[in-house]
C-alpha positions in Angstrom: 93.8 93.4 74.2 91.5 91.6 71.7 93.2 88.8 69.9 94.0 89.8 66.3 93.9 93.5 67.0 97.1 95.6 66.4 98.7 97.1 69.5 98.4 100.5 67.8 96.5 101.4 64.7 94.5 103.8 62.7 92.0 105.8 64.9 89.7 107.3 62.3 86.9 107.9 64.8 89.1 109.5 67.5 87.6 107.2 70.1 90.6 105.1 71.0 89.6 102.5 68.4 91.9 100.5 66.2 91.1 99.1 62.8 91.2 95.3 62.4 92.1 94.4 58.9 90.8 91.1 57.6 91.0 89.3 54.3 87.8 87.5 53.3 86.7 85.6 50.2 83.2 85.5 48.7 80.9 83.5 51.0 83.0 84.0 54.1 81.8 85.9 57.2 82.8 88.2 60.0 81.1 88.1 63.3 80.8 91.3 65.4 79.7 90.4 68.9 76.9 87.9 69.2 74.3 89.7 67.1 76.0 90.9 63.9 77.3 88.9 61.0 78.8 90.4 57.8 78.9 88.2 54.8 81.0 88.8 51.7 78.5 88.0 49.0 80.4 88.9 45.8 83.7 90.4 44.7 83.7 92.0 41.3 86.7 94.1 40.3 87.1 96.8 42.8 83.6 96.4 44.3 82.7 94.1 47.2 79.0 93.3 47.9 78.3 92.6 51.6 75.3 91.4 53.5 74.8 92.5 57.0 72.6 90.5 59.5 71.8 92.5 62.6 69.0 93.1 65.0 66.4 95.6 63.8 67.3 98.1 66.4 70.8 98.4 65.0 71.1 101.3 62.6 73.2 100.6 59.5 74.2 103.2 56.9 76.9 103.6 54.3 79.4 106.0 55.7 78.6 108.8 53.2 74.9 108.6 54.1 75.7 108.5 57.8 77.8 111.6 57.5 75.1 113.5 55.6 72.4 112.5 58.1 74.7 113.5 61.0 75.4 116.9 59.4 71.7 117.5 58.8 70.8 116.6 62.4 73.5 118.9 63.7 72.2 121.8 61.5 68.6 121.1 62.6 69.6 121.1 66.3 71.6 124.3 66.1 69.5 127.2 67.5 70.3 130.8 66.8 69.2 133.8 68.7 66.7 134.6 65.9 65.2 131.1 66.3 64.8 131.6 70.0 63.3 135.1 69.6 60.8 133.8 67.1 59.8 130.9 69.3 59.4 133.3 72.3 57.3 135.6 70.2 55.1 132.7 69.0 54.7 131.4 72.6 53.7 134.9 73.8 51.1 135.2 71.0 49.7 131.7 71.8 49.5 132.6 75.5 47.6 135.8 74.7 45.1 133.9 72.6 44.5 131.3 75.3 44.0 134.1 77.9 41.4 135.7 75.6 39.3 132.5 75.3 
């Protein structure tokens, strides 16, 4: 068990994860592994401004943007029988054209 993590907790992702809840003040940081640092830059009313330092290969999105991108990717990846029929017809036409030349 990781020190500071609750024995049981909220598993929003359904992946056996627990939520670690921390209190931070402006200017304080949170380290995630060796490569990611989250800094609380400003607290104004109900809004918190954070800065995230991470390697360039780490993708970072606000949750609502991540969900929208995920939904669009799933929709784009979903193939229907009509899509497959159209692709098959197109392939057949292209093969016929190649054979004629």
